[in-house]
Jmol script that loads the backbone (N, CA, C; Angstrom):
load data "model"
ATOM      1  N   UNK A   1     -37.908  17.502 -52.642  1.00  0.00           N
ATOM      2  CA  UNK A   1     -36.720  16.795 -53.690  1.00  0.00           C
ATOM      3  C   UNK A   1     -36.724  16.942 -55.012  1.00  0.00           C
ATOM      4  N   UNK A   2     -35.594  17.274 -55.976  1.00  0.00           N
ATOM      5  CA  UNK A   2     -36.033  17.369 -57.201  1.00  0.00           C
ATOM      6  C   UNK A   2     -35.956  15.743 -58.054  1.00  0.00           C
ATOM      7  N   UNK A   3     -36.549  15.685 -58.889  1.00  0.00           N
ATOM      8  CA  UNK A   3     -36.512  14.443 -59.516  1.00  0.00           C
ATOM      9  C   UNK A   3     -35.048  13.548 -59.606  1.00  0.00           C
ATOM     10  N   UNK A   4     -34.202  15.110 -59.830  1.00  0.00           N
ATOM     11  CA  UNK A   4     -32.721  14.238 -60.369  1.00  0.00           C
ATOM     12  C   UNK A   4     -32.056  13.721 -59.110  1.00  0.00           C
ATOM     13  N   UNK A   5     -32.281  13.873 -58.034  1.00  0.00           N
ATOM     14  CA  UNK A   5     -31.827  13.786 -56.697  1.00  0.00           C
ATOM     15  C   UNK A   5     -32.375  12.229 -56.245  1.00  0.00           C
ATOM     16  N   UNK A   6     -33.278  12.269 -56.286  1.00  0.00           N
ATOM     17  CA  UNK A   6     -34.204  10.763 -56.547  1.00  0.00           C
ATOM     18  C   UNK A   6     -33.066   9.822 -56.605  1.00  0.00           C
ATOM     19  N   UNK A   7     -32.808   8.773 -56.022  1.00  0.00           N
ATOM     20  CA  UNK A   7     -31.842   7.567 -56.158  1.00  0.00           C
ATOM     21  C   UNK A   7     -33.226   6.281 -56.271  1.00  0.00           C
ATOM     22  N   UNK A   8     -32.797   5.270 -56.310  1.00  0.00           N
ATOM     23  CA  UNK A   8     -33.515   4.269 -55.848  1.00  0.00           C
ATOM     24  C   UNK A   8     -33.184   3.673 -54.685  1.00  0.00           C
ATOM     25  N   UNK A   9     -34.404   2.887 -54.571  1.00  0.00           N
ATOM     26  CA  UNK A   9     -34.394   2.467 -52.867  1.00  0.00           C
ATOM     27  C   UNK A   9     -33.414   0.934 -52.744  1.00  0.00           C
ATOM     28  N   UNK A  10     -33.102   0.250 -53.696  1.00  0.00           N
ATOM     29  CA  UNK A  10     -31.558  -0.641 -52.997  1.00  0.00           C
ATOM     30  C   UNK A  10     -30.332   0.183 -53.234  1.00  0.00           C
ATOM     31  N   UNK A  11     -30.563   1.128 -54.094  1.00  0.00           N
ATOM     32  CA  UNK A  11     -29.009   1.822 -53.725  1.00  0.00           C
ATOM     33  C   UNK A  11     -28.737   2.500 -52.373  1.00  0.00           C
ATOM     34  N   UNK A  12     -30.130   2.891 -52.144  1.00  0.00           N
ATOM     35  CA  UNK A  12     -30.246   3.562 -50.585  1.00  0.00           C
ATOM     36  C   UNK A  12     -30.009   2.747 -49.209  1.00  0.00           C
ATOM     37  N   UNK A  13     -30.711   1.624 -49.458  1.00  0.00           N
ATOM     38  CA  UNK A  13     -30.666   0.027 -48.676  1.00  0.00           C
ATOM     39  C   UNK A  13     -28.807  -0.042 -48.527  1.00  0.00           C
ATOM     40  N   UNK A  14     -28.523  -0.192 -49.651  1.00  0.00           N
ATOM     41  CA  UNK A  14     -27.198  -0.740 -49.769  1.00  0.00           C
ATOM     42  C   UNK A  14     -25.905   0.428 -48.922  1.00  0.00           C
ATOM     43  N   UNK A  15     -26.710   1.651 -49.311  1.00  0.00           N
ATOM     44  CA  UNK A  15     -25.707   2.771 -48.760  1.00  0.00           C
ATOM     45  C   UNK A  15     -25.699   2.295 -47.101  1.00  0.00           C
ATOM     46  N   UNK A  16     -27.264   2.451 -46.460  1.00  0.00           N
ATOM     47  CA  UNK A  16     -27.672   2.533 -45.267  1.00  0.00           C
ATOM     48  C   UNK A  16     -26.634   1.029 -44.685  1.00  0.00           C
ATOM     49  N   UNK A  17     -26.619  -0.289 -45.069  1.00  0.00           N
ATOM     50  CA  UNK A  17     -26.058  -1.197 -44.533  1.00  0.00           C
ATOM     51  C   UNK A  17     -24.716  -1.404 -45.029  1.00  0.00           C
ATOM     52  N   UNK A  18     -24.108  -0.159 -45.949  1.00  0.00           N
ATOM     53  CA  UNK A  18     -22.572   0.019 -45.866  1.00  0.00           C
ATOM     54  C   UNK A  18     -22.003   0.139 -44.275  1.00  0.00           C
ATOM     55  N   UNK A  19     -22.668   1.803 -44.858  1.00  0.00           N
ATOM     56  CA  UNK A  19     -23.041   2.148 -43.197  1.00  0.00           C
ATOM     57  C   UNK A  19     -22.764   1.607 -42.077  1.00  0.00           C
ATOM     58  N   UNK A  20     -23.882   0.791 -41.991  1.00  0.00           N
ATOM     59  CA  UNK A  20     -24.398  -0.232 -40.439  1.00  0.00           C
ATOM     60  C   UNK A  20     -22.881  -0.946 -40.444  1.00  0.00           C
ATOM     61  N   UNK A  21     -22.383  -1.677 -41.272  1.00  0.00           N
ATOM     62  CA  UNK A  21     -21.302  -2.378 -40.933  1.00  0.00           C
ATOM     63  C   UNK A  21     -20.397  -1.818 -40.411  1.00  0.00           C
ATOM     64  N   UNK A  22     -20.195  -0.582 -41.225  1.00  0.00           N
ATOM     65  CA  UNK A  22     -18.872  -0.006 -40.853  1.00  0.00           C
ATOM     66  C   UNK A  22     -18.958   0.810 -39.521  1.00  0.00           C
ATOM     67  N   UNK A  23     -20.084   0.789 -38.702  1.00  0.00           N
ATOM     68  CA  UNK A  23     -20.795   1.677 -37.503  1.00  0.00           C
ATOM     69  C   UNK A  23     -20.294   0.152 -36.634  1.00  0.00           C
ATOM     70  N   UNK A  24     -20.731  -0.902 -36.919  1.00  0.00           N
ATOM     71  CA  UNK A  24     -20.553  -2.312 -36.298  1.00  0.00           C
ATOM     72  C   UNK A  24     -19.059  -2.574 -36.163  1.00  0.00           C
ATOM     73  N   UNK A  25     -18.455  -2.461 -37.166  1.00  0.00           N
ATOM     74  CA  UNK A  25     -16.671  -2.931 -36.807  1.00  0.00           C
ATOM     75  C   UNK A  25     -16.057  -0.954 -35.759  1.00  0.00           C
ATOM     76  N   UNK A  26     -17.111  -0.329 -35.794  1.00  0.00           N
ATOM     77  CA  UNK A  26     -16.316   0.625 -35.391  1.00  0.00           C
ATOM     78  C   UNK A  26     -16.412   0.191 -33.439  1.00  0.00           C
ATOM     79  N   UNK A  27     -17.876   0.014 -33.277  1.00  0.00           N
ATOM     80  CA  UNK A  27     -18.331  -0.422 -32.306  1.00  0.00           C
ATOM     81  C   UNK A  27     -17.630  -1.569 -31.574  1.00  0.00           C
ATOM     82  N   UNK A  28     -17.170  -2.777 -32.279  1.00  0.00           N
ATOM     83  CA  UNK A  28     -16.254  -3.475 -32.030  1.00  0.00           C
ATOM     84  C   UNK A  28     -15.103  -3.311 -31.546  1.00  0.00           C
ATOM     85  N   UNK A  29     -14.436  -2.449 -32.127  1.00  0.00           N
ATOM     86  CA  UNK A  29     -12.949  -1.642 -32.205  1.00  0.00           C
ATOM     87  C   UNK A  29     -12.904  -0.908 -31.005  1.00  0.00           C
ATOM     88  N   UNK A  30     -13.968  -0.369 -30.323  1.00  0.00           N
ATOM     89  CA  UNK A  30     -14.557   0.627 -29.273  1.00  0.00           C
ATOM     90  C   UNK A  30     -14.263  -0.791 -28.200  1.00  0.00           C
ATOM     91  N   UNK A  31     -15.385  -1.598 -28.533  1.00  0.00           N
ATOM     92  CA  UNK A  31     -15.762  -2.436 -27.390  1.00  0.00           C
ATOM     93  C   UNK A  31     -14.426  -3.506 -27.087  1.00  0.00           C
ATOM     94  N   UNK A  32     -13.483  -3.429 -27.794  1.00  0.00           N
ATOM     95  CA  UNK A  32     -12.274  -4.395 -27.820  1.00  0.00           C
ATOM     96  C   UNK A  32     -10.795  -3.263 -27.051  1.00  0.00           C
ATOM     97  N   UNK A  33     -11.037  -2.074 -27.241  1.00  0.00           N
ATOM     98  CA  UNK A  33     -10.432  -0.673 -26.478  1.00  0.00           C
ATOM     99  C   UNK A  33     -10.984  -0.962 -25.124  1.00  0.00           C
ATOM    100  N   UNK A  34     -12.065  -0.871 -24.662  1.00  0.00           N
ATOM    101  CA  UNK A  34     -12.768  -0.568 -23.654  1.00  0.00           C
ATOM    102  C   UNK A  34     -12.457  -2.047 -22.686  1.00  0.00           C
ATOM    103  N   UNK A  35     -12.286  -3.284 -23.269  1.00  0.00           N
ATOM    104  CA  UNK A  35     -11.925  -4.209 -22.618  1.00  0.00           C
ATOM    105  C   UNK A  35     -10.379  -4.208 -22.240  1.00  0.00           C
ATOM    106  N   UNK A  36      -9.256  -4.120 -23.648  1.00  0.00           N
ATOM    107  CA  UNK A  36      -8.328  -3.710 -22.849  1.00  0.00           C
ATOM    108  C   UNK A  36      -8.231  -2.852 -21.876  1.00  0.00           C
ATOM    109  N   UNK A  37      -8.689  -1.878 -21.664  1.00  0.00           N
ATOM    110  CA  UNK A  37      -8.387  -0.458 -20.978  1.00  0.00           C
ATOM    111  C   UNK A  37      -9.065  -0.972 -19.318  1.00  0.00           C
ATOM    112  N   UNK A  38      -9.944  -1.765 -19.571  1.00  0.00           N
ATOM    113  CA  UNK A  38     -10.517  -2.487 -18.116  1.00  0.00           C
ATOM    114  C   UNK A  38      -9.327  -4.077 -17.595  1.00  0.00           C
ATOM    115  N   UNK A  39      -8.632  -4.413 -18.972  1.00  0.00           N
ATOM    116  CA  UNK A  39      -7.526  -5.249 -17.984  1.00  0.00           C
ATOM    117  C   UNK A  39      -6.655  -4.544 -17.303  1.00  0.00           C
ATOM    118  N   UNK A  40      -6.496  -3.371 -18.234  1.00  0.00           N
ATOM    119  CA  UNK A  40      -5.226  -2.450 -17.628  1.00  0.00           C
ATOM    120  C   UNK A  40      -5.503  -1.839 -16.425  1.00  0.00           C
ATOM    121  N   UNK A  41      -6.350  -1.264 -16.085  1.00  0.00           N
ATOM    122  CA  UNK A  41      -6.775  -0.771 -15.402  1.00  0.00           C
ATOM    123  C   UNK A  41      -7.207  -1.941 -13.703  1.00  0.00           C
ATOM    124  N   UNK A  42      -7.663  -3.054 -14.252  1.00  0.00           N
ATOM    125  CA  UNK A  42      -7.541  -4.290 -12.979  1.00  0.00           C
ATOM    126  C   UNK A  42      -6.064  -4.353 -12.828  1.00  0.00           C
ATOM    127  N   UNK A  43      -5.391  -4.971 -13.648  1.00  0.00           N
ATOM    128  CA  UNK A  43      -3.701  -4.917 -13.847  1.00  0.00           C
ATOM    129  C   UNK A  43      -3.349  -3.875 -12.731  1.00  0.00           C
ATOM    130  N   UNK A  44      -3.525  -2.385 -12.916  1.00  0.00           N
ATOM    131  CA  UNK A  44      -2.817  -1.415 -12.348  1.00  0.00           C
ATOM    132  C   UNK A  44      -3.408  -1.263 -10.735  1.00  0.00           C
ATOM    133  N   UNK A  45      -4.783  -1.361 -10.843  1.00  0.00           N
ATOM    134  CA  UNK A  45      -5.333  -1.420  -9.041  1.00  0.00           C
ATOM    135  C   UNK A  45      -4.639  -2.704  -8.334  1.00  0.00           C
ATOM    136  N   UNK A  46      -4.468  -3.606  -8.818  1.00  0.00           N
ATOM    137  CA  UNK A  46      -4.020  -5.530  -8.537  1.00  0.00           C
ATOM    138  C   UNK A  46      -2.524  -4.859  -7.986  1.00  0.00           C
ATOM    139  N   UNK A  47      -2.127  -3.814  -8.931  1.00  0.00           N
ATOM    140  CA  UNK A  47      -0.624  -3.491  -8.350  1.00  0.00           C
ATOM    141  C   UNK A  47      -0.759  -3.021  -7.156  1.00  0.00           C
ATOM    142  N   UNK A  48      -1.341  -1.931  -7.384  1.00  0.00           N
ATOM    143  CA  UNK A  48      -1.576  -0.660  -5.802  1.00  0.00           C
ATOM    144  C   UNK A  48      -1.761  -1.836  -4.962  1.00  0.00           C
ATOM    145  N   UNK A  49      -2.831  -2.344  -5.322  1.00  0.00           N
ATOM    146  CA  UNK A  49      -2.946  -2.774  -3.895  1.00  0.00           C
ATOM    147  C   UNK A  49      -1.737  -3.941  -3.153  1.00  0.00           C
ATOM    148  N   UNK A  50      -1.394  -4.584  -4.089  1.00  0.00           N
ATOM    149  CA  UNK A  50       0.029  -5.279  -3.584  1.00  0.00           C
ATOM    150  C   UNK A  50       1.005  -4.018  -3.251  1.00  0.00           C
ATOM    151  N   UNK A  51       1.208  -3.207  -3.666  1.00  0.00           N
ATOM    152  CA  UNK A  51       2.323  -1.800  -2.693  1.00  0.00           C
ATOM    153  C   UNK A  51       1.669  -1.333  -1.968  1.00  0.00           C
ATOM    154  N   UNK A  52       0.000  -1.059  -1.543  1.00  0.00           N
ATOM    155  CA  UNK A  52      -0.105  -1.363  -0.544  1.00  0.00           C
ATOM    156  C   UNK A  52      -0.369  -1.892   0.860  1.00  0.00           C
ATOM    157  N   UNK A  53      -0.455  -3.394   0.597  1.00  0.00           N
ATOM    158  CA  UNK A  53      -0.164  -4.402   1.726  1.00  0.00           C
ATOM    159  C   UNK A  53       1.752  -4.700   1.437  1.00  0.00           C
ATOM    160  N   UNK A  54       2.385  -4.244   0.883  1.00  0.00           N
ATOM    161  CA  UNK A  54       3.874  -3.859   1.058  1.00  0.00           C
ATOM    162  C   UNK A  54       4.015  -2.929   2.050  1.00  0.00           C
ATOM    163  N   UNK A  55       3.374  -2.465   1.554  1.00  0.00           N
ATOM    164  CA  UNK A  55       4.029  -0.376   2.808  1.00  0.00           C
ATOM    165  C   UNK A  55       3.168  -0.853   3.719  1.00  0.00           C
ATOM    166  N   UNK A  56       2.141  -1.261   3.838  1.00  0.00           N
ATOM    167  CA  UNK A  56       1.877  -1.404   5.350  1.00  0.00           C
ATOM    168  C   UNK A  56       2.317  -2.792   6.305  1.00  0.00           C
ATOM    169  N   UNK A  57       2.970  -3.915   5.594  1.00  0.00           N
ATOM    170  CA  UNK A  57       3.569  -4.346   6.311  1.00  0.00           C
ATOM    171  C   UNK A  57       5.034  -4.210   6.861  1.00  0.00           C
ATOM    172  N   UNK A  58       5.982  -3.317   6.032  1.00  0.00           N
ATOM    173  CA  UNK A  58       7.347  -2.900   6.331  1.00  0.00           C
ATOM    174  C   UNK A  58       6.991  -1.508   7.363  1.00  0.00           C
ATOM    175  N   UNK A  59       5.633  -0.764   7.612  1.00  0.00           N
ATOM    176  CA  UNK A  59       4.871  -0.034   8.640  1.00  0.00           C
ATOM    177  C   UNK A  59       4.871  -0.541   9.410  1.00  0.00           C
ATOM    178  N   UNK A  60       4.255  -1.736   9.634  1.00  0.00           N
ATOM    179  CA  UNK A  60       4.098  -2.574  11.338  1.00  0.00           C
ATOM    180  C   UNK A  60       5.403  -3.112  11.563  1.00  0.00           C
ATOM    181  N   UNK A  61       6.279  -3.469  10.163  1.00  0.00           N
ATOM    182  CA  UNK A  61       7.863  -3.688  10.840  1.00  0.00           C
ATOM    183  C   UNK A  61       8.831  -3.404  11.146  1.00  0.00           C
ATOM    184  N   UNK A  62       8.582  -1.848  10.912  1.00  0.00           N
ATOM    185  CA  UNK A  62       9.780  -0.286  11.066  1.00  0.00           C
ATOM    186  C   UNK A  62       9.120  -0.099  12.910  1.00  0.00           C
ATOM    187  N   UNK A  63       7.634  -0.148  13.226  1.00  0.00           N
ATOM    188  CA  UNK A  63       6.780  -0.064  14.803  1.00  0.00           C
ATOM    189  C   UNK A  63       7.329  -1.031  15.025  1.00  0.00           C
ATOM    190  N   UNK A  64       7.080  -2.283  14.926  1.00  0.00           N
ATOM    191  CA  UNK A  64       7.325  -3.152  16.015  1.00  0.00           C
ATOM    192  C   UNK A  64       9.100  -3.075  16.075  1.00  0.00           C
ATOM    193  N   UNK A  65       9.762  -2.697  15.279  1.00  0.00           N
ATOM    194  CA  UNK A  65      11.078  -2.710  15.547  1.00  0.00           C
ATOM    195  C   UNK A  65      11.618  -1.470  16.242  1.00  0.00           C
ATOM    196  N   UNK A  66      10.991  -0.369  16.183  1.00  0.00           N
ATOM    197  CA  UNK A  66      11.223   1.067  16.804  1.00  0.00           C
ATOM    198  C   UNK A  66      10.593   0.158  18.195  1.00  0.00           C
ATOM    199  N   UNK A  67       9.652  -0.281  18.375  1.00  0.00           N
ATOM    200  CA  UNK A  67       9.205  -0.665  19.648  1.00  0.00           C
ATOM    201  C   UNK A  67      10.136  -1.321  20.539  1.00  0.00           C
ATOM    202  N   UNK A  68      10.630  -2.342  19.738  1.00  0.00           N
ATOM    203  CA  UNK A  68      11.370  -3.121  20.306  1.00  0.00           C
ATOM    204  C   UNK A  68      12.610  -2.181  20.989  1.00  0.00           C
ATOM    205  N   UNK A  69      13.336  -1.865  20.044  1.00  0.00           N
ATOM    206  CA  UNK A  69      14.649  -0.942  20.180  1.00  0.00           C
ATOM    207  C   UNK A  69      14.136   0.414  21.969  1.00  0.00           C
ATOM    208  N   UNK A  70      13.266   0.548  21.491  1.00  0.00           N
ATOM    209  CA  UNK A  70      12.675   1.516  23.034  1.00  0.00           C
ATOM    210  C   UNK A  70      12.448   0.753  23.905  1.00  0.00           C
ATOM    211  N   UNK A  71      11.961  -0.152  24.215  1.00  0.00           N
ATOM    212  CA  UNK A  71      12.026  -1.272  25.444  1.00  0.00           C
ATOM    213  C   UNK A  71      13.254  -1.967  25.484  1.00  0.00           C
ATOM    214  N   UNK A  72      13.760  -1.917  24.918  1.00  0.00           N
ATOM    215  CA  UNK A  72      15.419  -2.951  25.207  1.00  0.00           C
ATOM    216  C   UNK A  72      16.048  -1.147  25.579  1.00  0.00           C
ATOM    217  N   UNK A  73      16.094  -0.475  25.311  1.00  0.00           N
ATOM    218  CA  UNK A  73      16.606   0.809  26.017  1.00  0.00           C
ATOM    219  C   UNK A  73      16.263   1.232  27.425  1.00  0.00           C
ATOM    220  N   UNK A  74      15.237   1.041  27.771  1.00  0.00           N
ATOM    221  CA  UNK A  74      14.144   0.640  29.260  1.00  0.00           C
ATOM    222  C   UNK A  74      14.864   0.176  29.803  1.00  0.00           C
ATOM    223  N   UNK A  75      14.603  -1.041  29.198  1.00  0.00           N
ATOM    224  CA  UNK A  75      15.649  -2.054  30.259  1.00  0.00           C
ATOM    225  C   UNK A  75      17.144  -2.048  30.631  1.00  0.00           C
ATOM    226  N   UNK A  76      17.444  -1.890  29.610  1.00  0.00           N
ATOM    227  CA  UNK A  76      18.842  -1.154  29.960  1.00  0.00           C
ATOM    228  C   UNK A  76      18.956  -0.315  31.016  1.00  0.00           C
ATOM    229  N   UNK A  77      18.615   0.933  31.121  1.00  0.00           N
ATOM    230  CA  UNK A  77      18.368   2.193  31.485  1.00  0.00           C
ATOM    231  C   UNK A  77      17.943   1.431  33.411  1.00  0.00           C
ATOM    232  N   UNK A  78      16.842   0.306  33.170  1.00  0.00           N
ATOM    233  CA  UNK A  78      15.756  -0.273  34.146  1.00  0.00           C
ATOM    234  C   UNK A  78      17.194  -0.830  35.241  1.00  0.00           C
ATOM    235  N   UNK A  79      17.982  -1.547  34.443  1.00  0.00           N
ATOM    236  CA  UNK A  79      18.641  -2.528  34.574  1.00  0.00           C
ATOM    237  C   UNK A  79      20.476  -1.867  35.739  1.00  0.00           C
ATOM    238  N   UNK A  80      20.415  -0.985  34.701  1.00  0.00           N
ATOM    239  CA  UNK A  80      21.475   0.254  35.026  1.00  0.00           C
ATOM    240  C   UNK A  80      21.080   0.428  36.504  1.00  0.00           C
ATOM    241  N   UNK A  81      19.958   1.419  36.715  1.00  0.00           N
ATOM    242  CA  UNK A  81      19.429   1.883  38.053  1.00  0.00           C
ATOM    243  C   UNK A  81      19.311   0.586  38.822  1.00  0.00           C
ATOM    244  N   UNK A  82      19.195  -0.555  38.633  1.00  0.00           N
ATOM    245  CA  UNK A  82      18.972  -1.296  39.440  1.00  0.00           C
ATOM    246  C   UNK A  82      20.636  -1.758  40.183  1.00  0.00           C
ATOM    247  N   UNK A  83      21.033  -1.839  39.527  1.00  0.00           N
ATOM    248  CA  UNK A  83      22.562  -2.315  39.726  1.00  0.00           C
ATOM    249  C   UNK A  83      23.107  -0.825  40.468  1.00  0.00           C
ATOM    250  N   UNK A  84      23.059   0.032  39.915  1.00  0.00           N
ATOM    251  CA  UNK A  84      23.442   1.568  40.811  1.00  0.00           C
ATOM    252  C   UNK A  84      22.815   1.318  42.177  1.00  0.00           C
ATOM    253  N   UNK A  85      21.240   1.030  41.928  1.00  0.00           N
ATOM    254  CA  UNK A  85      20.929   0.675  43.734  1.00  0.00           C
ATOM    255  C   UNK A  85      21.327  -0.231  44.297  1.00  0.00           C
ATOM    256  N   UNK A  86      21.494  -1.045  44.120  1.00  0.00           N
ATOM    257  CA  UNK A  86      22.003  -2.283  44.424  1.00  0.00           C
ATOM    258  C   UNK A  86      23.663  -2.204  45.355  1.00  0.00           C
ATOM    259  N   UNK A  87      24.812  -1.224  44.387  1.00  0.00           N
ATOM    260  CA  UNK A  87      25.423  -1.266  44.516  1.00  0.00           C
ATOM    261  C   UNK A  87      25.734   0.171  45.674  1.00  0.00           C
ATOM    262  N   UNK A  88      24.661   1.417  45.627  1.00  0.00           N
ATOM    263  CA  UNK A  88      24.886   2.154  46.843  1.00  0.00           C
ATOM    264  C   UNK A  88      24.504   1.890  48.576  1.00  0.00           C
ATOM    265  N   UNK A  89      23.606   0.317  48.084  1.00  0.00           N
ATOM    266  CA  UNK A  89      23.078  -0.301  49.080  1.00  0.00           C
ATOM    267  C   UNK A  89      24.824  -1.083  49.226  1.00  0.00           C
ATOM    268  N   UNK A  90      25.391  -1.463  48.555  1.00  0.00           N
ATOM    269  CA  UNK A  90      26.735  -2.514  49.184  1.00  0.00           C
ATOM    270  C   UNK A  90      27.601  -1.369  49.488  1.00  0.00           C
ATOM    271  N   UNK A  91      27.749  -0.228  49.162  1.00  0.00           N
ATOM    272  CA  UNK A  91      28.415   1.100  49.954  1.00  0.00           C
ATOM    273  C   UNK A  91      27.959   1.273  51.333  1.00  0.00           C
ATOM    274  N   UNK A  92      26.363   1.395  51.420  1.00  0.00           N
ATOM    275  CA  UNK A  92      25.914   2.242  52.845  1.00  0.00           C
ATOM    276  C   UNK A  92      26.420   0.972  53.577  1.00  0.00           C
ATOM    277  N   UNK A  93      26.117  -0.183  53.731  1.00  0.00           N
ATOM    278  CA  UNK A  93      26.437  -1.280  54.235  1.00  0.00           C
ATOM    279  C   UNK A  93      28.229  -0.995  54.891  1.00  0.00           C
ATOM    280  N   UNK A  94      29.349  -0.980  53.927  1.00  0.00           N
ATOM    281  CA  UNK A  94      30.720  -0.791  53.912  1.00  0.00           C
ATOM    282  C   UNK A  94      30.953   0.395  54.598  1.00  0.00           C
ATOM    283  N   UNK A  95      29.955   1.729  54.346  1.00  0.00           N
ATOM    284  CA  UNK A  95      30.238   3.022  55.345  1.00  0.00           C
ATOM    285  C   UNK A  95      29.657   2.983  56.797  1.00  0.00           C
ATOM    286  N   UNK A  96      28.903   1.892  57.127  1.00  0.00           N
ATOM    287  CA  UNK A  96      28.464   1.326  57.939  1.00  0.00           C
ATOM    288  C   UNK A  96      29.567   0.678  58.947  1.00  0.00           C
ATOM    289  N   UNK A  97      29.964  -0.313  58.419  1.00  0.00           N
ATOM    290  CA  UNK A  97      30.698  -1.218  59.022  1.00  0.00           C
ATOM    291  C   UNK A  97      32.036  -0.590  59.274  1.00  0.00           C
ATOM    292  N   UNK A  98      32.231   0.600  58.218  1.00  0.00           N
ATOM    293  CA  UNK A  98      33.714   1.289  58.492  1.00  0.00           C
ATOM    294  C   UNK A  98      33.246   2.583  59.802  1.00  0.00           C
ATOM    295  N   UNK A  99      32.233   2.606  59.836  1.00  0.00           N
ATOM    296  CA  UNK A  99      31.888   3.906  60.757  1.00  0.00           C
ATOM    297  C   UNK A  99      31.794   2.943  62.337  1.00  0.00           C
ATOM    298  N   UNK A 100      31.330   1.934  62.254  1.00  0.00           N
ATOM    299  CA  UNK A 100      31.264   1.010  63.305  1.00  0.00           C
ATOM    300  C   UNK A 100      32.055  -0.561  63.143  1.00  0.00           C
ATOM    301  N   UNK A 101      32.992  -0.869  63.691  1.00  0.00           N
ATOM    302  CA  UNK A 101      33.801  -1.699  63.461  1.00  0.00           C
ATOM    303  C   UNK A 101      33.142  -2.905  63.873  1.00  0.00           C
ATOM    304  N   UNK A 102      32.406  -2.740  65.144  1.00  0.00           N
ATOM    305  CA  UNK A 102      32.481  -3.723  65.887  1.00  0.00           C
ATOM    306  C   UNK A 102      30.976  -4.462  65.547  1.00  0.00           C
ATOM    307  N   UNK A 103      30.315  -3.259  64.363  1.00  0.00           N
ATOM    308  CA  UNK A 103      28.862  -4.396  64.689  1.00  0.00           C
ATOM    309  C   UNK A 103      28.594  -5.551  63.759  1.00  0.00           C
TER     310      UNK A 103
END
end "model"
wireframe off; spacefill off
backbone 0.3
color backbone group
């Protein structure tokens, strides 16, 4: 070091303290930013969870509605089949009576 470049100790300490203070402020701002981001992420995750729950509930309702519609259609088909069977039985009885009126 040149003797011209030498600074006195208080000046160097003051510069270090000023720089340290600025760094602490920067770190404090960064912490606030990070905390804000954490809150935003938590809110976003909460919203996504709610959307997933709602979507799942909607899927369950849709599945139940589809299942009920299929079962209703099957029941109507069975009812028609049963009625057709009963009508055939009645027609057989009538045909038998027509063939054998004495019976």
